N, C-alpha and C positions, 0 to 999 in steps of 0.2 A: 431543429432546437435551436441552433443559433441564431439563426434570423427572429426566431421568432422572441425569444426570450431576449435578448440583443434590444430588438427594438421596445420592448415594454421594461426595460431597465434605462438607467440612467448613463449607463455605462456602453455606448455604441459601440463593438467591435466590426472590423471591416474583413476578419477570415480569423483561417487555424493554421499554425504552424504545423510544417509536416511530421515533426518528431510528437506533437498534440495527436496528430490523427491518429501516426502508428500507433501508438499507445491503447488512446478509443478502438482502434480497429483490432488489435490484439489480444484484448480484454476477454476474457469472460464473463459475460454478463449474466450473474446467478439470476439478478430481478429482470430480466430481460429488456424491453424497450423503455420501461419504466425510468429502471436503474440509469442507464444511459441519459436519459434525459435530465434526471435530478444529478446526475455528473458535469452535464453542460449548463444546466441552471448556475448550479453552484461555482464553476468556474469562470461563468460570467462575471458572477459578483465577485470573485476573489482576482480578475485579472486587473493589472496594472497597466498593459499598451494597448496597443488598439486591434493584435489578433491574441488568441486564443494561445497560450501556451501550456506544456505540461507542468510547469510550477504553481499554475494558477487552480489547476485541477485537487479536488479535495486529497486530505492527506491520506482517507483509505484507500480511494484507489491508487496511488502513488504506491501505496505499500503493499498492495495486495501485485500488484508489479514485480514486487521486488522480491516477492515470497514466494513463488511458485504457480499463484492461483492465475494470473495472467500470463504470457505467452513470450512478453519480450522484457527488454531490460533497458534503460535508458540513459543513455552516458552523453551528459549537456558538452558545452564548448570547454566551460570550466571545471570538467573534469569528477570524481567523485571522491567520494572519502570510504573506500572498499572497505577498510575497518571497522566503522560506524554502519556501514551497512548488514556485516556478518553479524558484529552484535546484534541488530534490530531483529535480523532473521531468525537466531538462535533462542532471543528471548521470548519472540513469538511461538517459535515451538514447542520452548522447555511451557508457556501458560499453557499452551493449546493439550501438550501431554497429560499437564496435570488437571485441568480440568476434566479431558474423558476420563482419568484414573481416579475421581475426586479426592485429588491430593494424594494418593499412595505414592511416595517419589519411586519406589521399589519399580511399582508398575510402569510410571512412568519414564523410569529411565531405560525400561527393557521396551517398552512403545519407542521409544529413540535410539534403541542400540547401543545403548553406553551404558559404562557402568556406575553401579550406583553411588563411588564416589566421586566419581565426573559429575554426575549429576548437582550431589550437593555444592562440590565445586561451583560450577558453572550458576545454581541457585543463589550462591554467594556474590558471586562474582556480579549478578543484573539484579541483586536486591529483591529478588523474589520470595518471600515468604509463601510457603505450601500452606498455610492452614489460613 
């Protein structure tokens, strides 16, 4: 896919970084091969260098590898902001729990294994309106 879409685009890539390859290999593809193809195609479009890197992959793919859908976690040479990562994961789980419980906060709290009070605090912290 890298060769196919790189040739079709104005941005010619010479290859893929090891980190990017590891991320792509570790990811569980719910959409099978089509999803892999789409991720690479978008990554090529967003790539700034000669090699496809994790930073050029779509945010939805990178987020999936952080929230437990993928099997690996990436720490670049520049490091990470752990607090921001934890906040993003927490927000995603809060949102998913609310969706699954049709916005019923007590049920969502139970689903997440936290108290209702903790649920209210976390929703407020992330600016999530359950309604």
